[in-house]
Chimera marker file (.cmm) of the C-alpha trace (Angstrom):
<marker_set name="trace">
<marker id="1" x="41.280" y="14.183" z="-24.358" r="1" g="1" b="0" radius="0.5"/>
<marker id="2" x="37.875" y="15.452" z="-26.117" r="1" g="1" b="0" radius="0.5"/>
<marker id="3" x="36.333" y="11.950" z="-26.709" r="1" g="1" b="0" radius="0.5"/>
<marker id="4" x="33.124" y="11.855" z="-24.450" r="1" g="1" b="0" radius="0.5"/>
<marker id="5" x="33.139" y="8.983" z="-22.004" r="1" g="1" b="0" radius="0.5"/>
<marker id="6" x="30.182" y="6.839" z="-21.706" r="1" g="1" b="0" radius="0.5"/>
<marker id="7" x="29.460" y="4.109" z="-18.775" r="1" g="1" b="0" radius="0.5"/>
<marker id="8" x="28.748" y="0.867" z="-20.315" r="1" g="1" b="0" radius="0.5"/>
<marker id="9" x="28.085" y="-2.539" z="-18.588" r="1" g="1" b="0" radius="0.5"/>
<marker id="10" x="29.680" y="-4.266" z="-21.857" r="1" g="1" b="0" radius="0.5"/>
<marker id="11" x="33.708" y="-3.393" z="-21.003" r="1" g="1" b="0" radius="0.5"/>
<marker id="12" x="35.359" y="-1.996" z="-17.892" r="1" g="1" b="0" radius="0.5"/>
<marker id="13" x="36.567" y="1.650" z="-17.685" r="1" g="1" b="0" radius="0.5"/>
<marker id="14" x="40.188" y="2.471" z="-17.917" r="1" g="1" b="0" radius="0.5"/>
<marker id="15" x="41.324" y="4.657" z="-14.748" r="1" g="1" b="0" radius="0.5"/>
<marker id="16" x="41.654" y="7.672" z="-17.046" r="1" g="1" b="0" radius="0.5"/>
<marker id="17" x="38.319" y="7.169" z="-18.048" r="1" g="1" b="0" radius="0.5"/>
<marker id="18" x="36.813" y="6.814" z="-14.419" r="1" g="1" b="0" radius="0.5"/>
<marker id="19" x="38.690" y="10.010" z="-13.529" r="1" g="1" b="0" radius="0.5"/>
<marker id="20" x="37.004" y="11.911" z="-16.620" r="1" g="1" b="0" radius="0.5"/>
<marker id="21" x="33.674" y="10.963" z="-16.040" r="1" g="1" b="0" radius="0.5"/>
<marker id="22" x="31.231" y="13.803" z="-15.064" r="1" g="1" b="0" radius="0.5"/>
<marker id="23" x="29.715" y="13.930" z="-11.870" r="1" g="1" b="0" radius="0.5"/>
<marker id="24" x="26.161" y="13.786" z="-14.131" r="1" g="1" b="0" radius="0.5"/>
<marker id="25" x="27.315" y="10.314" z="-15.943" r="1" g="1" b="0" radius="0.5"/>
<marker id="26" x="27.991" y="8.612" z="-12.675" r="1" g="1" b="0" radius="0.5"/>
<marker id="27" x="24.609" y="9.990" z="-11.055" r="1" g="1" b="0" radius="0.5"/>
<marker id="28" x="22.801" y="8.763" z="-13.899" r="1" g="1" b="0" radius="0.5"/>
<marker id="29" x="24.406" y="5.337" z="-13.437" r="1" g="1" b="0" radius="0.5"/>
<marker id="30" x="23.258" y="5.296" z="-9.906" r="1" g="1" b="0" radius="0.5"/>
<marker id="31" x="19.712" y="6.897" z="-10.969" r="1" g="1" b="0" radius="0.5"/>
<marker id="32" x="19.295" y="3.768" z="-13.616" r="1" g="1" b="0" radius="0.5"/>
<marker id="33" x="20.144" y="1.303" z="-10.785" r="1" g="1" b="0" radius="0.5"/>
<marker id="34" x="17.458" y="2.946" z="-8.583" r="1" g="1" b="0" radius="0.5"/>
<marker id="35" x="14.886" y="2.998" z="-11.028" r="1" g="1" b="0" radius="0.5"/>
<marker id="36" x="15.567" y="-0.924" z="-11.718" r="1" g="1" b="0" radius="0.5"/>
<marker id="37" x="15.686" y="-1.938" z="-7.872" r="1" g="1" b="0" radius="0.5"/>
<marker id="38" x="12.178" y="0.109" z="-7.528" r="1" g="1" b="0" radius="0.5"/>
<marker id="39" x="10.539" y="-1.758" z="-10.533" r="1" g="1" b="0" radius="0.5"/>
<marker id="40" x="11.740" y="-4.950" z="-9.174" r="1" g="1" b="0" radius="0.5"/>
<marker id="41" x="10.069" y="-4.287" z="-5.613" r="1" g="1" b="0" radius="0.5"/>
<marker id="42" x="6.886" y="-3.155" z="-7.259" r="1" g="1" b="0" radius="0.5"/>
<marker id="43" x="7.102" y="-6.590" z="-9.020" r="1" g="1" b="0" radius="0.5"/>
<marker id="44" x="7.668" y="-8.307" z="-5.901" r="1" g="1" b="0" radius="0.5"/>
<marker id="45" x="4.951" y="-6.630" z="-4.262" r="1" g="1" b="0" radius="0.5"/>
<marker id="46" x="2.698" y="-7.354" z="-7.086" r="1" g="1" b="0" radius="0.5"/>
<marker id="47" x="3.775" y="-10.888" z="-6.867" r="1" g="1" b="0" radius="0.5"/>
<marker id="48" x="3.018" y="-11.166" z="-3.178" r="1" g="1" b="0" radius="0.5"/>
<marker id="49" x="-0.746" y="-9.659" z="-3.486" r="1" g="1" b="0" radius="0.5"/>
<marker id="50" x="-1.062" y="-12.533" z="-6.338" r="1" g="1" b="0" radius="0.5"/>
<marker id="51" x="-0.094" y="-15.073" z="-3.435" r="1" g="1" b="0" radius="0.5"/>
<marker id="52" x="-2.649" y="-13.392" z="-0.953" r="1" g="1" b="0" radius="0.5"/>
<marker id="53" x="-5.204" y="-13.464" z="-3.502" r="1" g="1" b="0" radius="0.5"/>
<marker id="54" x="-4.753" y="-17.032" z="-3.863" r="1" g="1" b="0" radius="0.5"/>
<marker id="55" x="-4.856" y="-17.889" z="-0.465" r="1" g="1" b="0" radius="0.5"/>
<marker id="56" x="-8.022" y="-15.714" z="0.091" r="1" g="1" b="0" radius="0.5"/>
<marker id="57" x="-9.656" y="-17.642" z="-2.454" r="1" g="1" b="0" radius="0.5"/>
<marker id="58" x="-8.907" y="-20.852" z="-0.888" r="1" g="1" b="0" radius="0.5"/>
<marker id="59" x="-10.353" y="-19.955" z="2.328" r="1" g="1" b="0" radius="0.5"/>
<marker id="60" x="-13.389" y="-18.395" z="0.721" r="1" g="1" b="0" radius="0.5"/>
<marker id="61" x="-13.910" y="-21.802" z="-1.100" r="1" g="1" b="0" radius="0.5"/>
<marker id="62" x="-13.027" y="-23.353" z="2.468" r="1" g="1" b="0" radius="0.5"/>
<marker id="63" x="-15.317" y="-21.344" z="4.287" r="1" g="1" b="0" radius="0.5"/>
<marker id="64" x="-18.410" y="-21.948" z="1.596" r="1" g="1" b="0" radius="0.5"/>
<marker id="65" x="-18.020" y="-25.894" z="2.043" r="1" g="1" b="0" radius="0.5"/>
<marker id="66" x="-18.644" y="-25.537" z="5.864" r="1" g="1" b="0" radius="0.5"/>
<marker id="67" x="-21.766" y="-27.097" z="7.451" r="1" g="1" b="0" radius="0.5"/>
<marker id="68" x="-23.152" y="-25.290" z="9.060" r="1" g="1" b="0" radius="0.5"/>
<marker id="69" x="-23.239" y="-22.472" z="6.844" r="1" g="1" b="0" radius="0.5"/>
<marker id="70" x="-21.622" y="-19.438" z="8.162" r="1" g="1" b="0" radius="0.5"/>
<marker id="71" x="-22.645" y="-16.133" z="6.318" r="1" g="1" b="0" radius="0.5"/>
<marker id="72" x="-21.014" y="-13.718" z="8.098" r="1" g="1" b="0" radius="0.5"/>
<marker id="73" x="-17.550" y="-15.720" z="7.650" r="1" g="1" b="0" radius="0.5"/>
<marker id="74" x="-18.555" y="-15.723" z="3.866" r="1" g="1" b="0" radius="0.5"/>
<marker id="75" x="-18.901" y="-12.386" z="3.718" r="1" g="1" b="0" radius="0.5"/>
<marker id="76" x="-15.815" y="-11.300" z="5.767" r="1" g="1" b="0" radius="0.5"/>
<marker id="77" x="-13.946" y="-13.407" z="3.228" r="1" g="1" b="0" radius="0.5"/>
<marker id="78" x="-15.470" y="-11.909" z="0.412" r="1" g="1" b="0" radius="0.5"/>
<marker id="79" x="-14.724" y="-8.593" z="1.324" r="1" g="1" b="0" radius="0.5"/>
<marker id="80" x="-11.134" y="-9.195" z="2.321" r="1" g="1" b="0" radius="0.5"/>
<marker id="81" x="-10.831" y="-10.778" z="-1.370" r="1" g="1" b="0" radius="0.5"/>
<marker id="82" x="-12.110" y="-7.929" z="-2.820" r="1" g="1" b="0" radius="0.5"/>
<marker id="83" x="-9.986" y="-5.594" z="-0.854" r="1" g="1" b="0" radius="0.5"/>
<marker id="84" x="-6.699" y="-7.570" z="-2.411" r="1" g="1" b="0" radius="0.5"/>
<marker id="85" x="-7.722" y="-7.672" z="-5.660" r="1" g="1" b="0" radius="0.5"/>
<marker id="86" x="-8.280" y="-3.966" z="-5.400" r="1" g="1" b="0" radius="0.5"/>
<marker id="87" x="-4.955" y="-3.553" z="-4.104" r="1" g="1" b="0" radius="0.5"/>
<marker id="88" x="-3.358" y="-5.792" z="-6.729" r="1" g="1" b="0" radius="0.5"/>
<marker id="89" x="-5.133" y="-3.329" z="-9.567" r="1" g="1" b="0" radius="0.5"/>
<marker id="90" x="-3.592" y="-0.305" z="-7.647" r="1" g="1" b="0" radius="0.5"/>
<marker id="91" x="-0.259" y="-1.674" z="-7.822" r="1" g="1" b="0" radius="0.5"/>
<marker id="92" x="-0.568" y="-2.557" z="-11.551" r="1" g="1" b="0" radius="0.5"/>
<marker id="93" x="-1.769" y="0.742" z="-12.396" r="1" g="1" b="0" radius="0.5"/>
<marker id="94" x="0.989" y="2.475" z="-10.668" r="1" g="1" b="0" radius="0.5"/>
<marker id="95" x="3.524" y="0.101" z="-12.658" r="1" g="1" b="0" radius="0.5"/>
<marker id="96" x="1.847" y="1.107" z="-15.684" r="1" g="1" b="0" radius="0.5"/>
<marker id="97" x="2.172" y="4.924" z="-14.714" r="1" g="1" b="0" radius="0.5"/>
<marker id="98" x="5.641" y="4.989" z="-13.691" r="1" g="1" b="0" radius="0.5"/>
<marker id="99" x="7.432" y="2.173" z="-15.460" r="1" g="1" b="0" radius="0.5"/>
<link id1="1" id2="2" r="1" g="1" b="0" radius="0.2"/>
<link id1="2" id2="3" r="1" g="1" b="0" radius="0.2"/>
<link id1="3" id2="4" r="1" g="1" b="0" radius="0.2"/>
<link id1="4" id2="5" r="1" g="1" b="0" radius="0.2"/>
<link id1="5" id2="6" r="1" g="1" b="0" radius="0.2"/>
<link id1="6" id2="7" r="1" g="1" b="0" radius="0.2"/>
<link id1="7" id2="8" r="1" g="1" b="0" radius="0.2"/>
<link id1="8" id2="9" r="1" g="1" b="0" radius="0.2"/>
<link id1="9" id2="10" r="1" g="1" b="0" radius="0.2"/>
<link id1="10" id2="11" r="1" g="1" b="0" radius="0.2"/>
<link id1="11" id2="12" r="1" g="1" b="0" radius="0.2"/>
<link id1="12" id2="13" r="1" g="1" b="0" radius="0.2"/>
<link id1="13" id2="14" r="1" g="1" b="0" radius="0.2"/>
<link id1="14" id2="15" r="1" g="1" b="0" radius="0.2"/>
<link id1="15" id2="16" r="1" g="1" b="0" radius="0.2"/>
<link id1="16" id2="17" r="1" g="1" b="0" radius="0.2"/>
<link id1="17" id2="18" r="1" g="1" b="0" radius="0.2"/>
<link id1="18" id2="19" r="1" g="1" b="0" radius="0.2"/>
<link id1="19" id2="20" r="1" g="1" b="0" radius="0.2"/>
<link id1="20" id2="21" r="1" g="1" b="0" radius="0.2"/>
<link id1="21" id2="22" r="1" g="1" b="0" radius="0.2"/>
<link id1="22" id2="23" r="1" g="1" b="0" radius="0.2"/>
<link id1="23" id2="24" r="1" g="1" b="0" radius="0.2"/>
<link id1="24" id2="25" r="1" g="1" b="0" radius="0.2"/>
<link id1="25" id2="26" r="1" g="1" b="0" radius="0.2"/>
<link id1="26" id2="27" r="1" g="1" b="0" radius="0.2"/>
<link id1="27" id2="28" r="1" g="1" b="0" radius="0.2"/>
<link id1="28" id2="29" r="1" g="1" b="0" radius="0.2"/>
<link id1="29" id2="30" r="1" g="1" b="0" radius="0.2"/>
<link id1="30" id2="31" r="1" g="1" b="0" radius="0.2"/>
<link id1="31" id2="32" r="1" g="1" b="0" radius="0.2"/>
<link id1="32" id2="33" r="1" g="1" b="0" radius="0.2"/>
<link id1="33" id2="34" r="1" g="1" b="0" radius="0.2"/>
<link id1="34" id2="35" r="1" g="1" b="0" radius="0.2"/>
<link id1="35" id2="36" r="1" g="1" b="0" radius="0.2"/>
<link id1="36" id2="37" r="1" g="1" b="0" radius="0.2"/>
<link id1="37" id2="38" r="1" g="1" b="0" radius="0.2"/>
<link id1="38" id2="39" r="1" g="1" b="0" radius="0.2"/>
<link id1="39" id2="40" r="1" g="1" b="0" radius="0.2"/>
<link id1="40" id2="41" r="1" g="1" b="0" radius="0.2"/>
<link id1="41" id2="42" r="1" g="1" b="0" radius="0.2"/>
<link id1="42" id2="43" r="1" g="1" b="0" radius="0.2"/>
<link id1="43" id2="44" r="1" g="1" b="0" radius="0.2"/>
<link id1="44" id2="45" r="1" g="1" b="0" radius="0.2"/>
<link id1="45" id2="46" r="1" g="1" b="0" radius="0.2"/>
<link id1="46" id2="47" r="1" g="1" b="0" radius="0.2"/>
<link id1="47" id2="48" r="1" g="1" b="0" radius="0.2"/>
<link id1="48" id2="49" r="1" g="1" b="0" radius="0.2"/>
<link id1="49" id2="50" r="1" g="1" b="0" radius="0.2"/>
<link id1="50" id2="51" r="1" g="1" b="0" radius="0.2"/>
<link id1="51" id2="52" r="1" g="1" b="0" radius="0.2"/>
<link id1="52" id2="53" r="1" g="1" b="0" radius="0.2"/>
<link id1="53" id2="54" r="1" g="1" b="0" radius="0.2"/>
<link id1="54" id2="55" r="1" g="1" b="0" radius="0.2"/>
<link id1="55" id2="56" r="1" g="1" b="0" radius="0.2"/>
<link id1="56" id2="57" r="1" g="1" b="0" radius="0.2"/>
<link id1="57" id2="58" r="1" g="1" b="0" radius="0.2"/>
<link id1="58" id2="59" r="1" g="1" b="0" radius="0.2"/>
<link id1="59" id2="60" r="1" g="1" b="0" radius="0.2"/>
<link id1="60" id2="61" r="1" g="1" b="0" radius="0.2"/>
<link id1="61" id2="62" r="1" g="1" b="0" radius="0.2"/>
<link id1="62" id2="63" r="1" g="1" b="0" radius="0.2"/>
<link id1="63" id2="64" r="1" g="1" b="0" radius="0.2"/>
<link id1="64" id2="65" r="1" g="1" b="0" radius="0.2"/>
<link id1="65" id2="66" r="1" g="1" b="0" radius="0.2"/>
<link id1="66" id2="67" r="1" g="1" b="0" radius="0.2"/>
<link id1="67" id2="68" r="1" g="1" b="0" radius="0.2"/>
<link id1="68" id2="69" r="1" g="1" b="0" radius="0.2"/>
<link id1="69" id2="70" r="1" g="1" b="0" radius="0.2"/>
<link id1="70" id2="71" r="1" g="1" b="0" radius="0.2"/>
<link id1="71" id2="72" r="1" g="1" b="0" radius="0.2"/>
<link id1="72" id2="73" r="1" g="1" b="0" radius="0.2"/>
<link id1="73" id2="74" r="1" g="1" b="0" radius="0.2"/>
<link id1="74" id2="75" r="1" g="1" b="0" radius="0.2"/>
<link id1="75" id2="76" r="1" g="1" b="0" radius="0.2"/>
<link id1="76" id2="77" r="1" g="1" b="0" radius="0.2"/>
<link id1="77" id2="78" r="1" g="1" b="0" radius="0.2"/>
<link id1="78" id2="79" r="1" g="1" b="0" radius="0.2"/>
<link id1="79" id2="80" r="1" g="1" b="0" radius="0.2"/>
<link id1="80" id2="81" r="1" g="1" b="0" radius="0.2"/>
<link id1="81" id2="82" r="1" g="1" b="0" radius="0.2"/>
<link id1="82" id2="83" r="1" g="1" b="0" radius="0.2"/>
<link id1="83" id2="84" r="1" g="1" b="0" radius="0.2"/>
<link id1="84" id2="85" r="1" g="1" b="0" radius="0.2"/>
<link id1="85" id2="86" r="1" g="1" b="0" radius="0.2"/>
<link id1="86" id2="87" r="1" g="1" b="0" radius="0.2"/>
<link id1="87" id2="88" r="1" g="1" b="0" radius="0.2"/>
<link id1="88" id2="89" r="1" g="1" b="0" radius="0.2"/>
<link id1="89" id2="90" r="1" g="1" b="0" radius="0.2"/>
<link id1="90" id2="91" r="1" g="1" b="0" radius="0.2"/>
<link id1="91" id2="92" r="1" g="1" b="0" radius="0.2"/>
<link id1="92" id2="93" r="1" g="1" b="0" radius="0.2"/>
<link id1="93" id2="94" r="1" g="1" b="0" radius="0.2"/>
<link id1="94" id2="95" r="1" g="1" b="0" radius="0.2"/>
<link id1="95" id2="96" r="1" g="1" b="0" radius="0.2"/>
<link id1="96" id2="97" r="1" g="1" b="0" radius="0.2"/>
<link id1="97" id2="98" r="1" g="1" b="0" radius="0.2"/>
<link id1="98" id2="99" r="1" g="1" b="0" radius="0.2"/>
</marker_set>
């Protein structure tokens, strides 16, 4: 049994193949799943950030349309929006760096 055993998602492994798998092969499969999960988690965080930015943009427009004009509330909403946009950029940069 000198053939190399490879993990594939295309066909199930026979019991003898499972026994012949090296620990490194099993660890690599687990590592790949962990990487995919982390990438999905980061994508989810980016999507949530986009939702937050959308909400902050709507709030800012609503505040700007109030009477009397509340300058402090507008500034606070602008700061919140800038912070959210900076956070999204950080998340996007992290995704580019890691994946």
